[in-house]
Backbone atoms as SQL, in Angstrom:
CREATE TABLE atoms (id INTEGER PRIMARY KEY, chain TEXT, resi INTEGER, resn TEXT, atom TEXT, x REAL, y REAL, z REAL);
INSERT INTO atoms VALUES
  (1, 'A', 1, 'UNK', 'N', 16.501, -5.262, -0.625),
  (2, 'A', 1, 'UNK', 'CA', 15.641, -4.133, -0.912),
  (3, 'A', 1, 'UNK', 'C', 16.427, -2.844, -0.700),
  (4, 'A', 2, 'UNK', 'N', 16.310, -1.940, -1.626),
  (5, 'A', 2, 'UNK', 'CA', 16.979, -0.648, -1.451),
  (6, 'A', 2, 'UNK', 'C', 16.284, 0.178, -0.373),
  (7, 'A', 3, 'UNK', 'N', 17.054, 1.008, 0.302),
  (8, 'A', 3, 'UNK', 'CA', 16.497, 1.903, 1.318),
  (9, 'A', 3, 'UNK', 'C', 15.959, 3.140, 0.600),
  (10, 'A', 4, 'UNK', 'N', 14.626, 3.273, 0.598),
  (11, 'A', 4, 'UNK', 'CA', 13.994, 4.418, -0.061),
  (12, 'A', 4, 'UNK', 'C', 13.185, 5.191, 0.963),
  (13, 'A', 5, 'UNK', 'N', 12.867, 6.417, 0.643),
  (14, 'A', 5, 'UNK', 'CA', 12.108, 7.262, 1.557),
  (15, 'A', 5, 'UNK', 'C', 10.644, 6.858, 1.631),
  (16, 'A', 6, 'UNK', 'N', 9.936, 7.438, 2.573),
  (17, 'A', 6, 'UNK', 'CA', 8.523, 7.124, 2.800),
  (18, 'A', 6, 'UNK', 'C', 7.686, 7.434, 1.566),
  (19, 'A', 7, 'UNK', 'N', 7.841, 8.612, 1.013),
  (20, 'A', 7, 'UNK', 'CA', 7.040, 9.010, -0.155),
  (21, 'A', 7, 'UNK', 'C', 7.318, 8.077, -1.327),
  (22, 'A', 8, 'UNK', 'N', 8.592, 7.750, -1.553),
  (23, 'A', 8, 'UNK', 'CA', 8.940, 6.841, -2.644),
  (24, 'A', 8, 'UNK', 'C', 8.342, 5.456, -2.408),
  (25, 'A', 9, 'UNK', 'N', 8.329, 5.012, -1.145),
  (26, 'A', 9, 'UNK', 'CA', 7.733, 3.719, -0.805),
  (27, 'A', 9, 'UNK', 'C', 6.233, 3.702, -1.043),
  (28, 'A', 10, 'UNK', 'N', 5.565, 4.789, -0.690),
  (29, 'A', 10, 'UNK', 'CA', 4.120, 4.897, -0.922),
  (30, 'A', 10, 'UNK', 'C', 3.840, 4.869, -2.419),
  (31, 'A', 11, 'UNK', 'N', 4.625, 5.623, -3.182),
  (32, 'A', 11, 'UNK', 'CA', 4.438, 5.634, -4.639),
  (33, 'A', 11, 'UNK', 'C', 4.681, 4.254, -5.240),
  (34, 'A', 12, 'UNK', 'N', 5.712, 3.562, -4.762),
  (35, 'A', 12, 'UNK', 'CA', 6.003, 2.219, -5.269),
  (36, 'A', 12, 'UNK', 'C', 4.850, 1.271, -4.953),
  (37, 'A', 13, 'UNK', 'N', 4.305, 1.370, -3.734),
  (38, 'A', 13, 'UNK', 'CA', 3.168, 0.520, -3.351),
  (39, 'A', 13, 'UNK', 'C', 1.951, 0.816, -4.215),
  (40, 'A', 14, 'UNK', 'N', 1.691, 2.076, -4.460),
  (41, 'A', 14, 'UNK', 'CA', 0.565, 2.452, -5.325),
  (42, 'A', 14, 'UNK', 'C', 0.731, 1.855, -6.717),
  (43, 'A', 15, 'UNK', 'N', 1.941, 1.951, -7.259),
  (44, 'A', 15, 'UNK', 'CA', 2.191, 1.416, -8.595),
  (45, 'A', 15, 'UNK', 'C', 1.959, -0.086, -8.649),
  (46, 'A', 16, 'UNK', 'N', 2.384, -0.793, -7.617),
  (47, 'A', 16, 'UNK', 'CA', 2.164, -2.242, -7.570),
  (48, 'A', 16, 'UNK', 'C', 0.674, -2.536, -7.501),
  (49, 'A', 17, 'UNK', 'N', -0.052, -1.823, -6.641),
  (50, 'A', 17, 'UNK', 'CA', -1.486, -2.067, -6.490),
  (51, 'A', 17, 'UNK', 'C', -2.251, -1.713, -7.761),
  (52, 'A', 18, 'UNK', 'N', -1.850, -0.648, -8.438),
  (53, 'A', 18, 'UNK', 'CA', -2.516, -0.269, -9.687),
  (54, 'A', 18, 'UNK', 'C', -2.378, -1.387, -10.708),
  (55, 'A', 19, 'UNK', 'N', -1.186, -1.985, -10.780),
  (56, 'A', 19, 'UNK', 'CA', -0.972, -3.089, -11.724),
  (57, 'A', 19, 'UNK', 'C', -1.787, -4.313, -11.339),
  (58, 'A', 20, 'UNK', 'N', -2.148, -4.421, -10.074),
  (59, 'A', 20, 'UNK', 'CA', -2.873, -5.594, -9.594),
  (60, 'A', 20, 'UNK', 'C', -4.385, -5.394, -9.571),
  (61, 'A', 21, 'UNK', 'N', -4.884, -4.285, -10.097),
  (62, 'A', 21, 'UNK', 'CA', -6.324, -4.017, -10.045),
  (63, 'A', 21, 'UNK', 'C', -7.142, -5.142, -10.658),
  (64, 'A', 22, 'UNK', 'N', -6.614, -5.785, -11.672),
  (65, 'A', 22, 'UNK', 'CA', -7.337, -6.876, -12.322),
  (66, 'A', 22, 'UNK', 'C', -7.242, -8.164, -11.513),
  (67, 'A', 23, 'UNK', 'N', -6.396, -8.184, -10.490),
  (68, 'A', 23, 'UNK', 'CA', -6.228, -9.381, -9.665),
  (69, 'A', 23, 'UNK', 'C', -7.236, -9.381, -8.524),
  (70, 'A', 24, 'UNK', 'N', -7.467, -10.538, -8.007),
  (71, 'A', 24, 'UNK', 'CA', -8.367, -10.683, -6.868),
  (72, 'A', 24, 'UNK', 'C', -7.551, -11.029, -5.639),
  (73, 'A', 25, 'UNK', 'N', -7.934, -10.469, -4.524),
  (74, 'A', 25, 'UNK', 'CA', -7.276, -10.765, -3.264),
  (75, 'A', 25, 'UNK', 'C', -8.164, -11.705, -2.463),
  (76, 'A', 26, 'UNK', 'N', -7.552, -12.651, -1.765),
  (77, 'A', 26, 'UNK', 'CA', -8.286, -13.545, -0.881),
  (78, 'A', 26, 'UNK', 'C', -8.747, -12.716, 0.319),
  (79, 'A', 27, 'UNK', 'N', -10.053, -12.526, 0.434),
  (80, 'A', 27, 'UNK', 'CA', -10.605, -11.632, 1.462),
  (81, 'A', 27, 'UNK', 'C', -10.170, -12.042, 2.868),
  (82, 'A', 28, 'UNK', 'N', -10.190, -13.329, 3.165),
  (83, 'A', 28, 'UNK', 'CA', -9.861, -13.800, 4.507),
  (84, 'A', 28, 'UNK', 'C', -8.363, -13.663, 4.794),
  (85, 'A', 29, 'UNK', 'N', -7.538, -14.078, 3.856),
  (86, 'A', 29, 'UNK', 'CA', -6.095, -14.066, 4.080),
  (87, 'A', 29, 'UNK', 'C', -5.504, -12.660, 4.036),
  (88, 'A', 30, 'UNK', 'N', -6.144, -11.752, 3.327),
  (89, 'A', 30, 'UNK', 'CA', -5.597, -10.402, 3.144),
  (90, 'A', 30, 'UNK', 'C', -6.302, -9.335, 3.977),
  (91, 'A', 31, 'UNK', 'N', -7.288, -9.722, 4.766),
  (92, 'A', 31, 'UNK', 'CA', -8.109, -8.725, 5.458),
  (93, 'A', 31, 'UNK', 'C', -7.294, -7.819, 6.377),
  (94, 'A', 32, 'UNK', 'N', -6.341, -8.372, 7.091),
  (95, 'A', 32, 'UNK', 'CA', -5.536, -7.566, 8.007),
  (96, 'A', 32, 'UNK', 'C', -4.708, -6.530, 7.239),
  (97, 'A', 33, 'UNK', 'N', -4.090, -6.948, 6.139),
  (98, 'A', 33, 'UNK', 'CA', -3.293, -6.032, 5.329),
  (99, 'A', 33, 'UNK', 'C', -4.136, -4.969, 4.655),
  (100, 'A', 34, 'UNK', 'N', -5.308, -5.358, 4.138),
  (101, 'A', 34, 'UNK', 'CA', -6.196, -4.400, 3.479),
  (102, 'A', 34, 'UNK', 'C', -6.690, -3.371, 4.490),
  (103, 'A', 35, 'UNK', 'N', -7.059, -3.822, 5.676),
  (104, 'A', 35, 'UNK', 'CA', -7.504, -2.911, 6.732),
  (105, 'A', 35, 'UNK', 'C', -6.386, -1.939, 7.102),
  (106, 'A', 36, 'UNK', 'N', -5.165, -2.443, 7.206),
  (107, 'A', 36, 'UNK', 'CA', -4.029, -1.577, 7.526),
  (108, 'A', 36, 'UNK', 'C', -3.825, -0.517, 6.454),
  (109, 'A', 37, 'UNK', 'N', -3.927, -0.910, 5.180),
  (110, 'A', 37, 'UNK', 'CA', -3.782, 0.056, 4.089),
  (111, 'A', 37, 'UNK', 'C', -4.892, 1.093, 4.110),
  (112, 'A', 38, 'UNK', 'N', -6.113, 0.658, 4.406),
  (113, 'A', 38, 'UNK', 'CA', -7.244, 1.589, 4.452),
  (114, 'A', 38, 'UNK', 'C', -7.095, 2.600, 5.581),
  (115, 'A', 39, 'UNK', 'N', -6.468, 2.192, 6.688),
  (116, 'A', 39, 'UNK', 'CA', -6.351, 3.053, 7.862),
  (117, 'A', 39, 'UNK', 'C', -5.048, 3.834, 7.924),
  (118, 'A', 40, 'UNK', 'N', -4.153, 3.621, 6.961),
  (119, 'A', 40, 'UNK', 'CA', -2.849, 4.278, 6.991),
  (120, 'A', 40, 'UNK', 'C', -2.995, 5.781, 6.820),
  (121, 'A', 41, 'UNK', 'N', -2.382, 6.506, 7.720),
  (122, 'A', 41, 'UNK', 'CA', -2.373, 7.967, 7.666),
  (123, 'A', 41, 'UNK', 'C', -0.987, 8.436, 8.075),
  (124, 'A', 42, 'UNK', 'N', -0.532, 9.469, 7.454),
  (125, 'A', 42, 'UNK', 'CA', 0.740, 10.081, 7.816),
  (126, 'A', 42, 'UNK', 'C', 0.546, 11.578, 7.774),
  (127, 'A', 43, 'UNK', 'N', 0.833, 12.256, 8.889),
  (128, 'A', 43, 'UNK', 'CA', 0.718, 13.711, 8.904),
  (129, 'A', 43, 'UNK', 'C', 1.940, 14.304, 8.243),
  (130, 'A', 44, 'UNK', 'N', 1.692, 15.189, 7.331),
  (131, 'A', 44, 'UNK', 'CA', 2.773, 15.847, 6.620),
  (132, 'A', 44, 'UNK', 'C', 2.794, 17.312, 7.033),
  (133, 'A', 45, 'UNK', 'N', 3.961, 17.818, 7.309),
  (134, 'A', 45, 'UNK', 'CA', 4.099, 19.226, 7.669),
  (135, 'A', 45, 'UNK', 'C', 4.024, 20.091, 6.419),
  (136, 'A', 46, 'UNK', 'N', 2.813, 20.397, 5.988),
  (137, 'A', 46, 'UNK', 'CA', 2.652, 21.198, 4.772),
  (138, 'A', 46, 'UNK', 'C', 2.426, 22.646, 5.108);
C-alpha cells in the first residue's frame, strides 16, 4: 500500500464506499467497522 495522507485516505475510502452503495454489508460481521466509521471525527485547524 502506498503511504498517502489522511485527507487522501479519507477520499479513497469514500470512493470505495460510493462504489459499494449497491452492495449489502453483513450487519453482524461489519457492525464494529460501521460504528467506527460513523463515529470517526478529525479536528482540522481551519
